[in-house]
C-alpha positions in Angstrom: 137.1 123.8 104.7 135.7 122.8 101.8 131.9 121.7 101.7 131.6 118.1 101.3 129.7 116.9 99.0 125.8 115.9 99.0 123.8 113.4 96.5 124.1 114.7 93.2 120.0 113.6 93.2 119.0 115.7 95.8 120.7 118.7 94.8 119.1 118.2 91.1 116.0 118.3 93.1 114.1 121.3 92.6 113.9 123.6 96.1 110.1 123.4 97.8 108.5 126.4 95.7 105.7 127.4 98.7 108.5 128.7 100.8 110.3 130.3 98.0 107.0 132.4 97.3 106.2 133.3 100.9 109.8 134.3 101.3 108.6 137.2 98.6 106.0 138.2 101.3 108.6 139.1 103.6 109.1 142.3 101.3 105.4 143.3 101.0 104.6 146.7 102.9 101.0 145.9 103.7 99.2 148.8 102.0 97.4 146.6 99.5 95.8 145.0 102.9 96.5 141.4 104.6 98.5 138.9 103.0 96.0 137.1 101.0 98.0 133.4 100.7 96.8 131.2 97.9 99.6 129.2 97.5 98.6 126.1 99.4 96.3 123.4 99.1 94.8 123.4 103.1 91.0 123.3 103.9 89.9 127.0 105.3 87.9 125.1 108.2 89.1 123.4 111.2 88.5 119.6 111.7 85.3 118.5 113.3 85.6 118.6 116.8 84.6 115.0 117.6 87.4 114.3 115.4 89.4 116.3 117.6 88.4 115.1 120.3 89.4 111.7 119.0 92.9 112.5 118.4 93.5 113.8 121.7 92.3 110.5 123.2 93.8 108.6 120.9 97.0 110.6 121.3 96.8 110.1 125.0 96.4 106.5 125.3 99.5 104.1 125.8 98.5 101.6 123.1 99.0 104.3 120.2 102.3 105.3 121.7 103.3 102.0 120.5 104.6 100.8 117.0 101.3 99.3 114.8 100.9 97.1 112.0 103.6 98.0 109.0 100.7 98.3 106.4 98.1 100.3 108.8 95.5 99.8 111.2 92.9 97.3 110.4 90.1 99.2 111.8 90.9 102.4 109.2 92.0 100.3 106.4 88.7 98.2 106.6 86.2 101.5 106.9 88.2 103.3 104.1 88.1 99.9 101.7 84.2 100.3 102.5 83.9 104.2 101.9 85.6 103.5 98.8 83.4 100.4 97.6 80.1 102.5 98.5 81.7 105.6 96.3 83.0 103.4 93.2 80.5 100.9 93.3 83.0 98.0 93.1 84.7 95.1 95.6 87.3 96.6 97.4 88.7 94.8 100.2 90.6 95.6 103.5 93.7 93.4 102.2 93.3 95.8 99.4 94.2 98.9 101.2 97.6 99.9 103.0 98.0 103.0 105.1 101.1 105.3 104.8 102.3 108.8 106.3 101.0 111.2 103.9 100.0 111.4 100.4 103.7 112.3 99.2 105.3 109.0 101.1 102.7 107.2 99.5 104.0 108.3 95.8 107.6 108.0 96.8 106.9 104.2 98.0 104.9 103.4 94.8 107.2 104.8 92.8 110.5 103.0 95.2 108.2 99.9 94.2 107.5 100.3 90.2 110.6 101.4 88.8 113.8 99.6 87.9 116.5 100.8 87.0 116.4 103.3 83.8 112.7 102.7 83.5 110.7 105.7 83.3 107.6 107.4 85.1 105.2 109.6 83.1 103.3 112.6 84.3 101.5 114.9 82.6 102.3 118.4 82.6 101.8 120.4 84.6 102.2 118.4 87.3 102.3 118.5 90.9 105.5 119.3 91.6 106.4 117.2 94.9 105.7 114.1 92.4 108.2 115.3 90.2 110.7 116.3 92.9 110.4 112.4 94.2 110.9 111.4 90.8 114.4 113.2 90.8 115.3 112.8 94.0 114.6 108.4 93.5 116.8 109.6 90.1 113.9 107.6 88.0 113.7 109.5 84.6 110.1 111.6 84.2 108.5 111.4 80.5 106.3 114.6 80.7 103.4 114.6 78.9 101.8 118.1 78.1 98.4 118.9 78.5 97.0 122.0 76.7 94.6 124.8 77.7 93.0 124.5 74.8 92.0 120.7 75.8 91.1 122.2 79.1 94.4 120.5 80.8 93.3 116.9 80.1 95.7 114.5 79.0 95.8 112.9 75.9 95.6 109.0 75.9 96.9 109.2 71.8 99.7 111.4 72.5 101.3 109.4 75.3 101.1 106.8 73.0 104.0 107.5 71.3 105.8 108.3 74.9 105.8 104.9 76.1 109.0 103.4 75.3 110.4 102.4 78.4 107.6 104.0 80.8 107.3 101.9 83.5 104.0 103.6 85.0 101.7 106.2 83.7 100.8 108.6 86.8 97.2 110.5 86.5 96.0 113.2 89.3 92.3 114.0 88.9 91.1 116.3 90.0 94.0 117.8 89.2 96.8 119.3 91.1 97.6 122.1 89.7 95.1 123.0 87.3 91.9 121.7 89.0 90.9 119.8 85.9 89.0 116.6 86.2 89.6 113.8 83.8 86.5 112.5 82.3 85.9 108.3 82.8 86.7 107.3 79.4 90.2 109.6 79.2 91.0 107.5 82.5 89.6 104.2 81.2 91.8 104.7 77.9 94.9 105.6 80.0 94.3 102.1 81.9 94.1 100.3 78.2 97.1 102.0 77.4 99.4 101.0 80.5 98.3 97.3 79.5 99.0 97.6 76.4 102.4 98.6 77.2 103.1 96.3 80.6 103.2 99.5 82.5 100.9 100.3 85.6 98.4 103.2 85.9 99.1 105.0 89.1 95.9 107.5 90.1 96.1 109.6 93.0 92.5 110.7 94.1 93.4 113.4 97.3 90.8 115.3 96.1 87.9 113.0 95.2 85.8 113.8 97.9 84.9 117.5 96.1 84.0 116.1 93.1 80.2 116.9 92.0 77.3 114.4 92.8 77.2 114.3 88.8 81.0 113.0 88.7 80.7 110.2 91.2 82.1 107.5 90.6 84.8 108.9 88.6 86.2 106.0 86.8 85.3 102.5 87.1 88.7 100.9 86.9 87.8 99.3 90.4 84.4 97.4 88.5 87.3 95.5 86.4 87.9 92.1 88.1 91.5 91.8 87.2 92.4 95.7 88.3 95.1 94.2 91.0 97.0 93.6 88.4 98.2 96.4 86.9 96.4 99.6 88.9 97.3 101.6 92.0 95.2 104.0 93.6 96.2 106.8 95.9 94.1 108.6 98.6 95.0 111.2 101.2 93.0 112.0 104.4 94.4 115.4 104.3 92.0 117.4 102.9 88.4 115.7 103.4 89.1 115.7 107.0 91.4 118.5 107.9 94.1 116.5 109.3 97.3 117.8 107.0 99.7 117.8 109.7 98.7 114.3 111.0 100.3 112.6 107.8 97.7 109.9 107.0 97.3 108.4 103.2 96.4 105.1 101.7 97.3 103.1 98.8 95.0 100.6 97.2 96.8 97.8 95.1 96.7 94.1 94.2 98.7 91.0 96.1 101.5 91.3 93.8 102.4 95.2 94.4 101.5 95.0 98.3 104.1 92.5 98.5 107.0 94.8 97.7 105.0 97.3 99.3 105.7 95.8 102.5 109.3 96.5 102.3 109.4 100.0 101.2 106.6 100.7 104.0 108.8 99.0 106.7 112.0 100.8 105.5 110.6 104.4 105.0 108.1 104.7 107.9 107.7 101.1 109.7 104.3 102.6 110.5 101.8 105.4 110.0 100.9 107.9 112.9 98.6 105.5 115.5 96.5 107.9 117.1 95.6 109.7 113.8 94.7 106.2 112.4 92.8 105.3 115.2 90.4 108.7 115.3 90.1 108.2 111.6 88.6 105.0 111.6 85.9 106.2 113.8 85.3 109.5 111.6 85.1 107.9 107.9 81.7 106.4 108.8 80.5 108.7 111.5 81.7 112.1 109.7 80.2 111.5 106.3 77.5 114.3 106.5 80.0 116.5 107.3 82.5 115.6 104.3 79.8 116.2 102.2 78.8 119.8 103.2 82.3 120.7 102.9 82.2 119.5 99.7 79.6 121.7 98.7 81.7 124.4 100.6 83.7 124.1 98.4 82.0 124.4 95.2 80.5 127.5 96.5 84.0 128.8 96.5 85.0 127.5 93.2 81.9 129.7 91.7 83.1 132.8 93.8 86.4 132.4 92.1 85.0 132.1 88.4 82.8 135.0 89.3 85.9 136.8 90.6 87.9 135.7 87.6 85.1 136.9 85.2 86.1 140.6 86.5 89.8 140.3 84.9 89.9 141.8 82.1 93.1 140.6 80.1 93.3 137.3 82.4 91.6 134.3 81.1 90.6 130.9 83.8 92.4 127.7 81.8 90.9 125.4 84.4 88.9 125.6 88.0 88.2 122.3 90.1 88.5 121.2 93.9 91.2 123.7 95.1 92.8 125.3 92.4 92.1 128.0 89.9 94.6 127.9 87.1 94.8 131.7 85.6 96.5 132.8 82.2 98.4 135.7 82.5 97.6 139.0 80.1 99.6 139.3 77.3 101.5 141.9 78.6 102.2 140.7 81.4 105.9 139.8 82.4 106.4 135.9 82.7 104.6 134.1 85.7 107.8 133.5 88.0 108.0 137.8 87.9 104.5 138.2 87.9 104.2 136.0 91.3 106.8 137.8 93.1 105.3 141.3 92.3 102.2 140.2 93.4 103.8 139.3 96.6 106.0 141.9 97.4 103.6 144.7 95.9 100.2 143.4 96.6 100.3 141.0 99.2 99.2 138.2 96.8 100.8 134.8 97.1 100.3 132.0 94.3 102.5 129.7 92.6 104.1 130.4 89.0 103.2 128.2 86.3 107.1 127.1 85.7 106.7 125.2 89.5 104.4 123.0 87.8 106.7 122.0 84.9 107.7 123.3 81.4 105.8 125.7 79.3 104.0 127.3 81.6 105.5 130.5 81.9 102.2 132.3 81.2 100.3 130.7 83.9 99.6 131.2 87.9 98.2 129.1 90.3 96.0 130.3 93.2 94.5 128.0 95.3 91.3 128.9 96.7 90.3 126.3 99.6 91.6 128.1 102.7 89.7 131.5 101.3 86.4 132.5 102.2 84.1 133.9 99.7 84.8 137.7 101.0 88.6 136.8 100.6 88.1 135.6 97.3 86.3 138.9 96.1 89.7 140.7 97.2 91.7 138.6 94.6 90.3 140.9 91.2 91.8 144.1 93.1 95.1 142.8 93.8 95.5 141.0 90.1 94.6 144.1 88.3 96.7 146.2 90.2 
Protein backbone atom coordinates (compact mmCIF):
# COMPACT_ATOMS: atom_id res chain seq x y z
CA UNK A 1 0.00 0.00 0.00
CA UNK A 2 1.35 3.41 -0.94
CA UNK A 3 2.19 5.80 1.88
CA UNK A 4 -0.55 8.37 2.31
CA UNK A 5 0.53 12.00 1.86
CA UNK A 6 1.28 14.22 4.83
CA UNK A 7 1.22 17.98 5.21
CA UNK A 8 3.58 19.63 2.73
CA UNK A 9 4.32 22.27 5.38
CA UNK A 10 5.64 19.63 7.77
CA UNK A 11 7.48 17.82 4.99
CA UNK A 12 9.25 21.10 4.22
CA UNK A 13 10.18 21.67 7.88
CA UNK A 14 13.78 21.03 8.88
CA UNK A 15 14.55 17.80 10.71
CA UNK A 16 15.23 18.28 14.44
CA UNK A 17 18.97 19.08 14.54
CA UNK A 18 20.01 17.76 17.95
CA UNK A 19 18.85 14.15 17.43
CA UNK A 20 20.60 14.20 14.05
CA UNK A 21 23.95 15.05 15.63
CA UNK A 22 23.50 12.65 18.52
CA UNK A 23 22.86 9.89 16.00
CA UNK A 24 26.39 10.42 14.64
CA UNK A 25 27.76 9.70 18.12
CA UNK A 26 26.38 6.15 17.91
CA UNK A 27 29.37 5.44 15.65
CA UNK A 28 31.91 6.83 18.13
CA UNK A 29 34.34 4.21 19.43
CA UNK A 30 35.28 6.00 22.63
CA UNK A 31 38.97 6.41 21.89
CA UNK A 32 39.16 10.09 22.86
CA UNK A 33 37.33 9.64 26.14
CA UNK A 34 33.71 10.08 27.21
CA UNK A 35 31.32 11.83 24.83
CA UNK A 36 31.24 15.60 25.32
CA UNK A 37 27.71 16.63 24.33
CA UNK A 38 27.65 20.38 23.67
CA UNK A 39 24.59 20.33 21.42
CA UNK A 40 21.73 21.51 23.61
CA UNK A 41 21.22 24.63 25.71
CA UNK A 42 20.65 23.04 29.10
CA UNK A 43 21.92 24.26 32.48
CA UNK A 44 24.68 22.08 33.91
CA UNK A 45 23.39 22.02 37.49
CA UNK A 46 20.19 20.67 39.06
CA UNK A 47 17.15 22.66 40.17
CA UNK A 48 17.30 24.08 43.66
CA UNK A 49 16.29 21.36 46.16
CA UNK A 50 13.56 23.56 47.62
CA UNK A 51 12.12 24.04 44.14
CA UNK A 52 12.14 20.27 43.63
CA UNK A 53 10.27 19.88 46.91
CA UNK A 54 7.70 22.47 45.84
CA UNK A 55 7.30 20.70 42.48
CA UNK A 56 6.73 17.36 44.19
CA UNK A 57 4.21 18.85 46.58
CA UNK A 58 2.29 20.61 43.82
CA UNK A 59 2.34 17.56 41.53
CA UNK A 60 0.68 15.54 44.28
CA UNK A 61 -2.10 18.04 44.77
CA UNK A 62 -5.60 17.38 43.49
CA UNK A 63 -5.95 21.09 42.75
CA UNK A 64 -3.18 21.16 40.13
CA UNK A 65 -4.59 18.07 38.41
CA UNK A 66 -7.55 20.05 37.11
CA UNK A 67 -7.65 22.63 34.35
CA UNK A 68 -6.31 26.04 35.25
CA UNK A 69 -6.71 29.57 33.88
CA UNK A 70 -6.05 29.77 30.15
CA UNK A 71 -3.49 32.54 30.56
CA UNK A 72 -1.74 30.98 33.56
CA UNK A 73 -1.80 30.93 37.34
CA UNK A 74 -2.32 34.48 38.68
CA UNK A 75 0.36 33.98 41.33
CA UNK A 76 3.03 33.19 38.73
CA UNK A 77 1.92 35.96 36.41
CA UNK A 78 2.08 38.43 39.28
CA UNK A 79 5.49 37.19 40.44
CA UNK A 80 6.97 37.41 36.95
CA UNK A 81 5.49 40.86 36.34
CA UNK A 82 7.12 42.12 39.57
CA UNK A 83 10.43 40.47 38.68
CA UNK A 84 10.41 42.02 35.20
CA UNK A 85 9.42 45.43 36.57
CA UNK A 86 12.42 45.32 38.89
CA UNK A 87 14.78 44.04 36.18
CA UNK A 88 13.74 46.54 33.50
CA UNK A 89 12.91 49.44 35.80
CA UNK A 90 9.45 49.85 34.28
CA UNK A 91 5.80 49.36 35.11
CA UNK A 92 4.71 45.84 34.08
CA UNK A 93 1.40 44.49 35.34
CA UNK A 94 0.02 41.02 35.99
CA UNK A 95 -2.49 41.48 33.16
CA UNK A 96 0.42 41.97 30.74
CA UNK A 97 1.62 38.39 31.32
CA UNK A 98 0.38 35.09 29.88
CA UNK A 99 1.99 31.73 30.74
CA UNK A 100 2.68 29.14 28.05
CA UNK A 101 3.80 25.53 27.82
CA UNK A 102 7.42 26.36 27.04
CA UNK A 103 9.23 28.92 24.93
CA UNK A 104 8.83 27.17 21.57
CA UNK A 105 5.06 27.15 21.97
CA UNK A 106 5.14 30.80 23.09
CA UNK A 107 6.85 31.67 19.81
CA UNK A 108 4.55 29.50 17.71
CA UNK A 109 1.44 31.02 19.25
CA UNK A 110 2.79 34.54 18.87
CA UNK A 111 3.47 33.95 15.17
CA UNK A 112 0.03 32.36 14.74
CA UNK A 113 -1.57 35.49 16.16
CA UNK A 114 0.59 38.02 14.30
CA UNK A 115 1.01 36.86 10.72
CA UNK A 116 -1.86 36.81 8.25
CA UNK A 117 -1.89 35.00 4.93
CA UNK A 118 1.18 35.96 2.93
CA UNK A 119 2.60 38.20 5.66
CA UNK A 120 6.25 37.56 6.47
CA UNK A 121 8.40 37.46 9.58
CA UNK A 122 11.98 38.73 9.64
CA UNK A 123 14.55 36.51 11.37
CA UNK A 124 18.17 37.59 11.78
CA UNK A 125 20.44 34.85 10.45
CA UNK A 126 21.94 32.76 11.99
CA UNK A 127 18.66 32.03 13.74
CA UNK A 128 17.36 29.73 16.44
CA UNK A 129 16.39 26.72 14.33
CA UNK A 130 13.08 26.05 16.10
CA UNK A 131 11.93 29.58 15.21
CA UNK A 132 12.59 28.89 11.55
CA UNK A 133 10.95 25.47 11.82
CA UNK A 134 7.83 27.01 13.36
CA UNK A 135 7.48 29.52 10.53
CA UNK A 136 7.80 26.76 7.94
CA UNK A 137 5.26 24.58 9.72
CA UNK A 138 2.86 27.55 9.86
CA UNK A 139 3.50 28.43 6.20
CA UNK A 140 4.68 31.93 7.20
CA UNK A 141 7.28 33.37 4.80
CA UNK A 142 10.64 34.11 6.41
CA UNK A 143 12.75 37.15 5.49
CA UNK A 144 16.36 36.43 6.52
CA UNK A 145 18.43 39.34 7.81
CA UNK A 146 22.08 38.39 7.48
CA UNK A 147 24.22 39.09 10.57
CA UNK A 148 27.94 39.24 9.89
CA UNK A 149 30.82 37.98 11.98
CA UNK A 150 32.67 41.26 11.49
CA UNK A 151 29.73 43.00 13.22
CA UNK A 152 29.78 40.58 16.14
CA UNK A 153 26.62 39.00 14.69
CA UNK A 154 24.66 42.09 15.74
CA UNK A 155 21.78 42.72 13.29
CA UNK A 156 21.88 46.00 11.39
CA UNK A 157 18.61 48.02 11.41
CA UNK A 158 19.71 49.97 8.32
CA UNK A 159 20.10 46.78 6.31
CA UNK A 160 16.77 45.55 7.67
CA UNK A 161 15.03 48.69 6.39
CA UNK A 162 15.45 47.58 2.79
CA UNK A 163 13.81 44.20 3.53
CA UNK A 164 10.63 45.37 5.29
CA UNK A 165 8.17 44.99 2.40
CA UNK A 166 5.46 42.57 3.54
CA UNK A 167 7.03 42.01 6.97
CA UNK A 168 4.49 41.81 9.78
CA UNK A 169 6.95 41.10 12.62
CA UNK A 170 10.67 41.39 13.38
CA UNK A 171 12.07 38.76 15.76
CA UNK A 172 15.18 39.45 17.85
CA UNK A 173 16.81 36.95 20.23
CA UNK A 174 19.23 38.43 22.78
CA UNK A 175 21.41 37.06 24.28
CA UNK A 176 21.39 35.25 21.00
CA UNK A 177 20.98 31.59 20.22
CA UNK A 178 23.14 30.37 18.44
CA UNK A 179 25.89 32.99 18.62
CA UNK A 180 25.65 34.25 22.20
CA UNK A 181 25.79 37.85 20.94
CA UNK A 182 24.18 40.45 23.21
CA UNK A 183 22.43 43.21 21.27
CA UNK A 184 23.21 46.76 22.47
CA UNK A 185 20.25 48.79 23.80
CA UNK A 186 20.51 51.33 20.98
CA UNK A 187 20.26 48.59 18.35
CA UNK A 188 17.13 47.19 20.00
CA UNK A 189 15.66 50.68 20.18
CA UNK A 190 16.34 51.26 16.48
CA UNK A 191 14.59 48.02 15.58
CA UNK A 192 11.60 49.10 17.67
CA UNK A 193 11.46 52.35 15.72
CA UNK A 194 11.88 50.50 12.43
CA UNK A 195 8.95 48.24 13.30
CA UNK A 196 6.77 51.24 14.20
CA UNK A 197 7.53 53.01 10.92
CA UNK A 198 6.46 49.96 8.96
CA UNK A 199 3.40 49.03 11.06
CA UNK A 200 5.13 45.82 12.12
CA UNK A 201 5.48 44.16 15.51
CA UNK A 202 8.76 43.75 17.35
CA UNK A 203 9.08 40.36 19.07
CA UNK A 204 11.95 40.13 21.53
CA UNK A 205 12.97 36.71 22.86
CA UNK A 206 15.00 37.10 26.07
CA UNK A 207 15.13 33.49 27.20
CA UNK A 208 18.72 34.02 28.42
CA UNK A 209 18.35 37.46 30.02
CA UNK A 210 19.05 36.05 33.50
CA UNK A 211 22.63 35.39 32.41
CA UNK A 212 23.48 38.95 31.40
CA UNK A 213 26.32 40.60 33.29
CA UNK A 214 25.25 43.30 35.77
CA UNK A 215 26.79 45.90 33.46
CA UNK A 216 24.37 44.77 30.72
CA UNK A 217 21.21 45.28 32.78
CA UNK A 218 18.72 46.55 31.94
CA UNK A 219 19.34 45.36 28.38
CA UNK A 220 16.92 47.85 26.79
CA UNK A 221 14.36 50.51 27.63
CA UNK A 222 11.41 49.23 25.59
CA UNK A 223 9.18 48.70 28.64
CA UNK A 224 9.76 52.32 29.67
CA UNK A 225 7.82 53.49 26.60
CA UNK A 226 4.23 54.12 27.78
CA UNK A 227 3.01 52.82 24.42
CA UNK A 228 5.02 49.58 24.45
CA UNK A 229 1.88 47.44 24.55
CA UNK A 230 0.83 48.66 21.10
CA UNK A 231 3.63 47.04 19.09
CA UNK A 232 6.03 45.07 21.29
CA UNK A 233 5.83 41.43 22.40
CA UNK A 234 8.24 39.91 24.87
CA UNK A 235 9.06 36.20 25.23
CA UNK A 236 10.64 34.61 28.30
CA UNK A 237 11.34 31.06 29.44
CA UNK A 238 11.73 29.65 32.94
CA UNK A 239 13.66 26.64 31.60
CA UNK A 240 17.18 28.02 31.87
CA UNK A 241 17.24 30.24 34.96
CA UNK A 242 15.27 27.73 37.06
CA UNK A 243 16.69 24.52 35.50
CA UNK A 244 13.26 23.10 34.65
CA UNK A 245 13.21 22.63 30.84
CA UNK A 246 11.25 19.40 31.20
CA UNK A 247 8.38 21.17 32.93
CA UNK A 248 7.71 23.46 29.93
CA UNK A 249 6.86 26.88 31.35
CA UNK A 250 7.39 30.19 29.56
CA UNK A 251 5.68 33.56 29.26
CA UNK A 252 4.51 36.20 26.82
CA UNK A 253 4.28 39.86 27.83
CA UNK A 254 2.00 41.94 25.61
CA UNK A 255 -0.71 44.56 25.47
CA UNK A 256 -4.46 44.06 25.58
CA UNK A 257 -4.99 44.06 21.81
CA UNK A 258 -2.58 41.21 21.15
CA UNK A 259 -3.61 39.45 24.33
CA UNK A 260 -7.26 39.22 23.30
CA UNK A 261 -6.29 37.32 20.17
CA UNK A 262 -3.64 35.31 22.03
CA UNK A 263 -6.30 33.83 24.31
CA UNK A 264 -7.75 32.03 21.31
CA UNK A 265 -4.37 30.50 20.47
CA UNK A 266 -3.74 29.59 24.11
CA UNK A 267 -7.05 27.80 24.44
CA UNK A 268 -6.58 26.00 21.13
CA UNK A 269 -2.97 24.86 21.52
CA UNK A 270 -2.52 24.22 25.23
CA UNK A 271 -5.72 25.01 27.24
CA UNK A 272 -3.41 25.73 30.18
CA UNK A 273 0.28 25.41 30.95
CA UNK A 274 1.44 22.73 33.44
CA UNK A 275 -0.07 23.79 36.77
CA UNK A 276 2.25 22.07 39.25
CA UNK A 277 5.29 23.75 37.72
CA UNK A 278 3.52 27.11 37.70
CA UNK A 279 2.69 26.75 41.37
CA UNK A 280 6.28 25.95 42.32
CA UNK A 281 7.72 28.69 40.15
CA UNK A 282 5.37 31.29 41.61
CA UNK A 283 7.18 30.65 44.89
CA UNK A 284 10.61 30.43 43.27
CA UNK A 285 10.70 33.71 41.35
CA UNK A 286 11.36 35.72 44.50
CA UNK A 287 12.65 33.01 46.83
CA UNK A 288 15.41 31.87 44.47
CA UNK A 289 16.65 35.30 43.42
CA UNK A 290 20.08 34.93 45.08
CA UNK A 291 20.44 31.39 43.71
CA UNK A 292 19.75 32.65 40.21
CA UNK A 293 22.37 35.37 40.58
CA UNK A 294 24.92 32.81 41.73
CA UNK A 295 24.16 30.67 38.68
CA UNK A 296 24.60 33.72 36.47
CA UNK A 297 28.11 34.09 37.87
CA UNK A 298 28.74 30.37 37.40
CA UNK A 299 27.80 30.64 33.72
CA UNK A 300 30.02 33.69 33.31
CA UNK A 301 32.90 31.61 34.67
CA UNK A 302 32.21 28.87 32.15
CA UNK A 303 32.11 31.42 29.35
CA UNK A 304 35.53 32.70 30.39
CA UNK A 305 36.81 29.14 30.61
CA UNK A 306 35.67 28.58 27.05
CA UNK A 307 37.33 31.81 25.94
CA UNK A 308 40.60 30.54 27.43
CA UNK A 309 40.14 27.18 25.75
CA UNK A 310 39.46 28.79 22.37
CA UNK A 311 42.69 30.78 22.64
CA UNK A 312 44.54 27.45 22.43
CA UNK A 313 43.08 26.62 19.01
CA UNK A 314 45.37 27.64 16.14
CA UNK A 315 43.36 28.27 12.99
CA UNK A 316 40.03 28.44 14.80
CA UNK A 317 38.38 31.78 15.55
CA UNK A 318 35.92 32.55 18.32
CA UNK A 319 33.52 34.87 16.50
CA UNK A 320 30.98 35.25 19.33
CA UNK A 321 30.52 34.14 22.92
CA UNK A 322 27.76 34.74 25.45
CA UNK A 323 25.04 33.24 27.65
CA UNK A 324 25.26 29.49 26.93
CA UNK A 325 27.00 29.56 23.54
CA UNK A 326 30.28 29.80 21.68
CA UNK A 327 30.19 30.34 17.91
CA UNK A 328 33.44 29.19 16.32
CA UNK A 329 34.76 29.74 12.82
CA UNK A 330 36.44 26.67 11.38
CA UNK A 331 40.05 26.75 10.13
CA UNK A 332 40.47 27.59 6.47
CA UNK A 333 41.68 24.07 5.60
CA UNK A 334 38.85 22.31 7.46
CA UNK A 335 35.91 20.74 5.62
CA UNK A 336 32.51 22.42 5.70
CA UNK A 337 30.74 22.64 9.05
CA UNK A 338 28.39 19.68 8.60
CA UNK A 339 31.22 17.34 7.59
CA UNK A 340 33.39 18.70 10.39
CA UNK A 341 30.66 18.24 13.01
CA UNK A 342 30.10 14.66 11.89
CA UNK A 343 33.82 13.91 12.03
CA UNK A 344 34.12 15.38 15.50
CA UNK A 345 31.17 13.29 16.71
CA UNK A 346 32.29 10.02 15.14
CA UNK A 347 36.06 10.24 15.67
CA UNK A 348 36.49 12.50 18.71
CA UNK A 349 33.24 12.18 20.67
CA UNK A 350 32.63 15.93 20.65
CA UNK A 351 29.06 16.87 19.76
CA UNK A 352 28.29 20.36 18.47
CA UNK A 353 25.84 21.82 15.98
CA UNK A 354 27.08 22.87 12.53
CA UNK A 355 26.28 26.39 11.37
CA UNK A 356 24.01 25.42 8.45
CA UNK A 357 21.47 24.15 10.99
CA UNK A 358 21.01 27.82 11.91
CA UNK A 359 20.47 29.25 8.46
CA UNK A 360 22.15 30.10 5.17
CA UNK A 361 25.75 31.22 4.88
CA UNK A 362 26.93 29.43 8.03
CA UNK A 363 29.00 26.70 6.41
CA UNK A 364 32.18 27.77 8.26
CA UNK A 365 30.78 27.89 11.79
CA UNK A 366 30.19 25.48 14.66
CA UNK A 367 28.05 26.16 17.75
CA UNK A 368 29.10 24.66 21.06
CA UNK A 369 26.71 25.03 24.02
CA UNK A 370 28.97 25.01 27.07
CA UNK A 371 26.39 25.63 29.81
CA UNK A 372 26.15 21.98 30.84
CA UNK A 373 29.93 21.52 30.94
CA UNK A 374 32.03 22.10 34.03
CA UNK A 375 35.31 23.93 33.54
CA UNK A 376 37.26 20.67 33.61
CA UNK A 377 35.18 19.40 30.68
CA UNK A 378 35.58 22.68 28.79
CA UNK A 379 39.35 22.30 29.16
CA UNK A 380 39.13 19.09 27.10
CA UNK A 381 37.55 20.82 24.11
CA UNK A 382 40.81 22.09 22.47
CA UNK A 383 42.35 18.61 22.27
CA UNK A 384 39.18 17.21 20.68
CA UNK A 385 38.96 20.03 18.13
CA UNK A 386 42.65 20.06 17.20
CA UNK A 387 42.72 16.31 16.70
